[in-house]
C-alpha positions in Angstrom: -3.4 -1.0 -18.8 -0.8 -1.7 -16.2 -1.8 -2.2 -12.5 -0.2 1.1 -11.5 -2.1 3.0 -14.2 -5.3 1.3 -13.0 -4.7 2.4 -9.4 -3.8 6.0 -10.4 -7.5 6.9 -10.7 -8.6 4.9 -7.6 -6.3 6.3 -4.9 -3.5 8.7 -4.2 -0.3 6.7 -4.7 2.5 7.3 -2.2 6.1 7.7 -3.4 9.0 7.2 -1.1 11.3 9.9 0.4 14.9 10.8 0.0 17.5 8.0 -0.5 20.4 10.4 0.1 19.0 11.6 3.5 18.7 8.1 4.7 22.1 7.1 3.5 23.7 10.0 5.4 22.6 8.3 8.7 24.9 5.4 7.9 27.9 7.8 7.8 29.7 5.6 5.3 33.4 6.1 5.0 35.5 6.1 1.9 36.3 2.4 2.6 32.6 1.6 2.9 31.9 3.2 -0.5 34.7 1.2 -2.1 34.1 -2.2 -0.5 36.6 -4.9 -1.3 35.9 -4.8 -5.1 37.0 -1.2 -5.5 39.5 -0.9 -2.7 42.3 0.2 -5.1 40.2 2.6 -7.3 42.4 5.5 -8.4 40.0 8.3 -7.3 37.8 9.0 -4.3 34.4 7.2 -4.4 32.9 8.7 -1.2 29.6 10.4 -2.2 28.9 8.1 -5.1 25.6 6.9 -3.6 24.7 4.9 -6.7 27.7 2.7 -6.2 26.3 1.6 -2.8 23.9 -0.7 -4.7 27.0 -2.8 -5.4 29.1 -2.3 -2.3 26.4 -1.9 0.4 23.3 -3.6 -1.0 21.9 -4.5 2.4 21.6 -0.8 3.3 19.8 0.1 0.1 17.3 -2.8 0.6 16.8 -1.7 4.2 15.9 1.8 3.1 13.5 0.6 0.5 11.9 -1.6 3.1 11.5 1.3 5.6 9.7 3.4 3.0 7.4 0.6 2.1 6.6 0.0 5.8 5.9 3.7 6.2 3.2 3.4 3.5 4.9 4.0 0.2 3.3 2.4 -2.8 6.3 3.2 -5.0 10.0 3.3 -4.2 12.7 4.8 -6.5 15.8 3.0 -7.5 19.1 4.2 -6.2 20.1 5.5 -9.6 19.8 9.3 -9.6 23.3 9.7 -11.1 23.3 6.4 -13.0 24.5 7.6 -16.4 27.9 7.5 -18.0 27.8 11.3 -18.0 27.5 11.6 -14.2 29.7 8.6 -13.4 32.6 10.2 -15.3 33.3 12.1 -12.2 34.3 8.8 -10.6 35.8 7.3 -13.7 33.1 4.6 -13.4 31.4 4.8 -16.8 32.0 1.1 -17.4 29.8 0.1 -14.5 26.7 2.1 -15.4 24.7 -0.9 -16.6 25.5 -3.0 -13.6 24.8 -0.1 -11.2 21.3 0.4 -12.7 20.5 -3.3 -13.0 21.5 -4.1 -9.5 19.6 -1.1 -8.1 16.5 -2.2 -9.9 16.9 -5.8 -8.8 17.3 -4.8 -5.2 14.2 -2.5 -5.2 12.1 -5.0 -7.1 13.1 -7.8 -4.7 11.9 -5.8 -1.7 8.7 -4.7 -3.5 7.9 -8.3 -4.3 8.5 -9.4 -0.7 6.3 -6.7 0.8 3.6 -7.3 -1.8 3.6 -11.0 -0.9 3.1 -10.1 2.8 0.0 -8.1 1.8 -1.3 -8.8 -1.7 -4.1 -6.4 -1.3 -1.6 -3.5 -1.5 0.7 -4.1 -4.5 4.1 -2.2 -4.4 6.0 -0.8 -7.3 9.4 0.3 -8.4 10.2 3.5 -10.3 13.5 3.6 -12.2 15.0 6.9 -11.2 16.6 8.8 -14.1 18.2 12.0 -12.9 19.1 15.1 -14.9 22.9 14.5 -15.2 25.4 17.2 -14.2 25.4 18.8 -17.7 22.8 20.9 -19.5 22.0 20.8 -23.2 20.2 24.2 -23.2 22.8 26.5 -21.6 26.5 27.2 -21.8 28.6 26.6 -18.7 30.9 29.3 -19.9 29.6 32.9 -19.4 32.2 34.1 -21.9 30.9 31.7 -24.6 27.1 31.6 -24.6 27.0 29.4 -27.7 29.1 26.6 -26.1 27.4 23.4 -24.9 29.1 20.8 -22.7 26.8 18.0 -23.9 24.8 17.3 -27.0 21.3 15.9 -27.4 22.7 12.7 -28.9 25.2 12.1 -26.2 22.4 12.5 -23.6 20.1 10.2 -25.6 22.7 7.4 -25.7 23.5 7.7 -22.0 19.8 7.7 -21.0 19.1 4.8 -23.3 21.8 2.7 -21.6 20.4 3.6 -18.2 16.8 3.0 -19.0 17.6 -0.4 -20.6 19.4 -1.6 -17.5 16.5 -0.4 -15.3 13.9 -2.2 -17.4 15.9 -5.4 -17.5 16.4 -5.1 -13.7 12.6 -5.2 -13.3 11.3 -1.7 -12.7 7.5 -1.1 -13.2 7.8 2.5 -14.3 10.5 4.9 -15.5 10.8 8.3 -13.7 12.6 11.1 -15.4 13.1 13.4 -12.5 14.4 16.7 -11.1 14.3 18.1 -14.6 16.0 21.5 -14.7 16.6 21.5 -18.4 13.7 20.2 -20.5 16.0 19.5 -23.4 17.8 16.9 -21.3 14.4 15.4 -20.4 13.4 15.3 -24.0 16.6 13.3 -24.8 15.6 10.8 -22.1 12.1 10.5 -23.3 13.3 10.0 -26.9 15.7 7.3 -25.7 12.8 5.6 -23.8 10.6 5.7 -26.8 13.4 4.1 -28.9 13.8 1.3 -26.3 10.0 0.7 -26.1 10.0 0.0 -29.8 13.2 -2.0 -29.9 12.1 -4.2 -26.9 8.5 -4.3 -27.9 7.3 -3.2 -24.5 5.1 -0.4 -23.1 6.3 0.8 -19.7 4.6 3.7 -17.9 6.6 7.0 -17.7 6.6 9.7 -15.0 8.2 13.1 -15.5 9.0 15.4 -12.7 10.5 18.9 -13.2 12.0 21.3 -10.6 11.1 24.9 -10.2 14.3 26.4 -9.0 13.3 29.8 -7.5 10.5 32.2 -6.7 10.2 33.2 -10.3 8.3 30.0 -10.9 10.7 28.8 -13.7 13.0 25.9 -14.2 16.8 26.6 -14.4 16.6 26.8 -18.2 13.8 29.4 -17.9 10.6 27.6 -18.5 7.3 28.3 -16.7 5.2 25.4 -15.5 2.9 25.7 -18.6 5.9 25.7 -21.0 7.4 22.7 -19.2 4.1 20.8 -19.5 3.8 21.5 -23.2 7.4 20.4 -23.8 7.0 16.9 -22.3 3.4 16.2 -23.4 4.2 14.8 -26.8 4.2 11.3 -25.5 1.7 9.6 -23.2 2.7 10.0 -19.5 1.6 8.2 -16.4 2.2 11.5 -14.5 3.8 14.9 -14.8 4.8 16.9 -11.7 7.4 18.7 -9.7 10.0 17.7 -7.0 13.0 19.2 -5.2 14.1 22.8 -4.8 11.0 24.0 -3.0 9.0 23.0 0.1 5.4 21.9 -0.1 3.9 25.3 0.5 6.0 27.0 -2.2 5.1 24.3 -4.8 1.3 24.8 -4.6 0.8 27.4 -7.3 2.8 25.4 -9.8 0.8 22.2 -9.1 -2.3 24.3 -9.7 -1.1 25.0 -13.2 -0.5 21.3 -13.9 -3.9 20.4 -12.4 -5.6 22.8 -14.7 -4.0 21.5 -17.9 -2.4 18.1 -17.6 -4.2 15.2 -19.1 -2.1 12.7 -17.2 -1.7 12.2 -13.5 0.0 14.9 -11.4 2.8 14.1 -9.0 4.5 16.1 -6.2 7.4 15.3 -4.0 8.7 18.5 -2.4 11.6 19.0 -0.1 11.1 19.0 3.7 10.8 22.8 3.6 13.5 25.1 2.5 17.1 24.4 3.5 18.6 26.4 6.4 21.9 28.2 6.4 23.8 24.9 6.7 21.9 23.3 3.8 19.9 21.1 6.1 16.1 20.5 6.3 14.4 21.3 9.5 10.7 20.7 8.6 9.3 17.8 10.6 6.9 15.2 9.3 3.7 16.7 10.8 4.5 20.2 9.5 5.2 18.9 6.0 2.0 16.8 6.0 -0.1 19.7 7.1 1.2 21.8 4.2 0.6 19.0 1.7 -3.0 18.8 3.0 -3.7 21.8 0.8 -2.9 19.7 -2.3 -5.4 17.2 -1.2 -8.1 19.6 -0.3 -7.8 21.2 -3.8 -7.6 17.9 -5.6 -4.3 18.7 -7.2 -2.4 15.3 -7.1 -2.4 11.7 -7.9 1.0 10.8 -6.6 2.6 12.2 -3.4 6.0 11.7 -1.9 9.1 13.6 -0.5 12.4 14.8 -1.8 15.4 16.3 0.0 15.3 16.0 3.8 12.4 13.6 3.9 12.5 10.3 5.8 10.1 7.4 6.4 8.5 9.5 9.2 7.6 12.1 6.6 6.2 9.5 4.2 4.2 7.9 7.0 2.6 11.2 7.9 1.9 12.0 4.2 0.3 8.6 3.6 -1.8 8.9 6.8 -3.3 12.2 5.7 -3.7 11.2 2.0 -5.7 8.1 2.6 -8.8 10.2 3.4 -8.8 12.0 0.1 -9.7 11.1 -3.5 -7.1 11.4 -6.2 -7.2 14.2 -8.7 -9.7 13.6 -11.5 -8.1 12.8 -14.9 -9.3 14.9 -17.8 -8.1 14.2 -21.3 -9.4 17.6 -22.6 -7.2 19.7 -20.4 -4.0 19.6 -22.5 -5.8 20.7 -25.7 -7.0 23.7 -23.8 -3.4 24.6 -22.8 -2.1 24.2 -26.3 -5.0 26.3 -27.7 -4.3 29.1 -25.1 -0.5 28.9 -25.9 -1.1 29.3 -29.6 -3.4 32.2 -29.1 -0.9 34.0 -26.9 1.7 33.7 -29.6 -0.4 35.1 -32.4 
């Protein structure tokens, strides 16, 4: 059992907040994104946040440090779009391994430094694996519902390259996150299982889906129960939800996971719902007060923040979470869910 798995049942682990929100404060220009190395790149690179691990590594390390100082036990690597599929938008497919490796190396370096300062509180790095900008379950063309812009095997290969770089860069856990299409996530999980066998390693895996609207379903149409069943074929450190919704709106979906999941449960919601300008107005104290409901109901093992959250939000969440016990793990829960699902299909 890894140290992070051991701690999961002892305390509520705190995940970091939004990398993108923090990077916006730097107001990086096109030239900043390019740096000297990519000064003559043929297409615009502004907005390619993953690239900043190469061109602005000090900023990435500083953000990780701020989240650790705020109380985070785990920080995510700056690799949300770190696949050849997503990097095709910038014609940077050839740099995918380097982007992921460097992002992992930076985060791990900060984690080791902070842990050395206080060995009683070990810090960890989660290799962030985003959903890509293509979906394997749905057609992007309303006039051709059978068309797919990506195949399972293409996704598997892209995720395998990313995961390998993250592992070799030193991450402690892999986080398949913001899952809007579970078939994409299954390709990532398949790739990770292949890597574990090839490299003869056993690295913990977190999976986090996203409920996209008030219907309580993912973009590809799954309920929380269906999502859980779809990703429970391999052992997970945790399963949970992030993004799209604020803390209050996420509660009923976490209750479903709490009832059935035999792994840990994670939650890192947005700082409320976006306003008319796409910005997040919920301050740290308001968000923490809403997350308190998770804690009072014993719903979670891992807590953090997504869009709009900052070190202030994470500090407030960590402060309130320290007084609560983590959700109790129950290996019998998932079998109950499968049994109920089978009965409902008879």
